[in-house]
N, C-alpha and C positions, 0 to 999 in steps of 0.2 A: 351590795349585792346582798339578795335575801338568803336565808338559809335554804333555800333548796338549789340555787346556784350554786352554794358552796357545797354542797352534796356535790353535782355533775362537773365541778372544776376540776380537770385531771388532776391526777399526781405529780406532785414536782416530782424530779432527778432522784432529791433525797429523800422521797416517800418508797419511789419505785425502788430503789436501793434498798431500803432496808429491811422491803415486803423480800425483795431476792433473798438476803441475808435471812429472815427470815426460817422461810422456805428451806434455801438449806441446812441451816439449825435442824429444823424440823425432820427433815429426810437422813439426814448424819443419826440423829437423838434417837431416831426409830430402827434404823437399821443397827447402830449400835448396841441396842437394848435390844436387840432377836438376836445378835454375835456372841453376845458377852454377857446377856441376862446384869438382872439390875442391880443385883449387891455389887456387880463389877465395870459393870458403867462409869465410866470419871468426867466432869466435865473437860480435861482436858485432852479427854480422847473422841467426846464428840468435837473440841474446838477442832480438832488435827482432821477430822473426817472430813467437816464441811470446810475444813480452807480460811474458817477465821480467826479472830484475833480472841481471846479471856475475853478482852471488854466487850464480844459481842454478846458473850453468850449472861454475864455478870450487870450487865444495863436491861437486861429482857430477865430474869432467874435469880435472883440469890443463892439457890441452890441447887442440887440436881433432882433433890423431889420434889420440889416448888416447877421444875423445867417440867420432865414430866407428868405431874400429873398436871398439866396445864396442858400443853401435847396430846395427851389423849382424854381427855376433854375435852377439847377440842373438834380431835379427830371422830368422836364418838359419836357429838354433835351431825359432821356433816354423814353419819352413816347410819340416822335414825328411821327405819324405814317406816314411809305410811300404814296407817291404821288402816285397814282393807273394814271398807261398811257394804257389802252388795245387797245388804238383806237377808243373809242366807248362812247359817252359820258355818256348812261345811264347807260352803266355799270360801270363807272369812279366815277359814283355819290354813286351807292350804295354803291359804296366797301369802299369811301369819309365816307360816314356814319354812315357805318357797324364801322368803323372804330373810331365811332367818340363818337357812344355809347357803345363799349366797355369800352372807357375813362372813359365814363362819370361815367359808371355804379361800379366803382368804388365807394364802399359806403366812402373812406375814402380821397379818392381824389376830389369826390364830395361836403361835405361835408367844407374840406378846403379851397377849391375853392369859395364857395360861401363866407364864411368868410371872406376870402382876397379879394372879390370884394367891399363885403360891407365895410371893413376897409379905401382902398384907395378909396374911396370917402373922407376920412379926411387924406389919410395919402399918397403927391404928389408922394412921393418913393418908393412905393407900385405899386401905379397907376404907374408909368412909366413902371417897372419891370412886370406886367399884360399885360402892351400891347405891351414891348419889345420885351417877352417870353414867353408870349400865347399866349396873339391873334394874332400878326402878321406872323410865322411863317404856322398857320392854314389859314391865308388871307393870304403868296403866295403859300403855297399848292391851293386854290379856285384858285386865278388867273392864276396859270400855266394848268389846268385842264380846263376853259372857256379857255384860248389865243387858246391849240391846237384845241378848241372846233370852235375857230371862226378859224381859218388854213384851218382846215376840212368841213367846210360849214355847219356846224349843229348849230351855232349860227349865229347870225349877226353881221357884224364886226362894228355896233353903240349900240352893248351892253354895258349895266351901269356898268361896273365892279365890282365900289362898291358896287352897289346895287344886284346885280349877289353873287357876295359872302354874303352877307348877308343873300341872300333866301336858301345858301348854307347850312349856321351853325346857324344861329339863331333859327329856329323854334325846331331842336331837342337839342339846347341846355335850350331854355326858358319852355320847355316841359320837362325837366330830371332834370338840378338846379332848374328853379322856382318853377316847381308846384309838385316837386319830384316826376314825374311819370318813371320808369323803363323800357317803351317800349322794351321788348324781343317779343314781336310777330313780328317777322317776314315780315306779311302781312302788319307789320303799316308802319317797314318801306321802302318796295315796294313800297309801297301806296304812302308817300311819295316822295321818289323818284320821280315816274311819275307826281306829283305832282310839284316838284322844279322844271322837264324839260319841262313843259308846261312854269312855270311862270317864269323861264329862257325866254321861247324864244318871249314873251312879254317885258323885260324888258329892254329898246333900248331907249338911249339918244330921248327927245323931239326938243334938239336943235341943 
């Protein structure tokens, strides 16, 4: 049997069962995290909510930290927005902010995100994971958009890339995660896009 045939071979009953158990654990872990927070979350509570034995968890992860880190990493990877490439900076910004708003509007993800952000101040492993898996991919997407705009002459070559990236991401995240405002109004998003565009043109390195 070739490697390609092996890939196409349907999963066995055991594999399907393991996948279902993992899905049940994932759902239970996120629900527990949202309900009680990271500090109070326990492996035992997850097993009860998922209706699985402790061995099912410990075969997959040696600790709560390892479990949450992997599950969050997987969820973030699934929800990474594509990087807009319309050929116009304002259109790219609007698409990017629209995608971010959709993610931040998910009540469960927003609650979990705020909880993990707070806990990361006390847990260096979580802090590294959030930086590597959550912040870094979104900052790379912003860098790509900004560099394309520089190449097209829409932004100056002296643009302060880090400050510009902050301007793209921080205002909407602060409004929705910290202030708990949903920002459903499209007029708000269009105004934010226009304001961000104006700010980007002034975000140049002074030296």
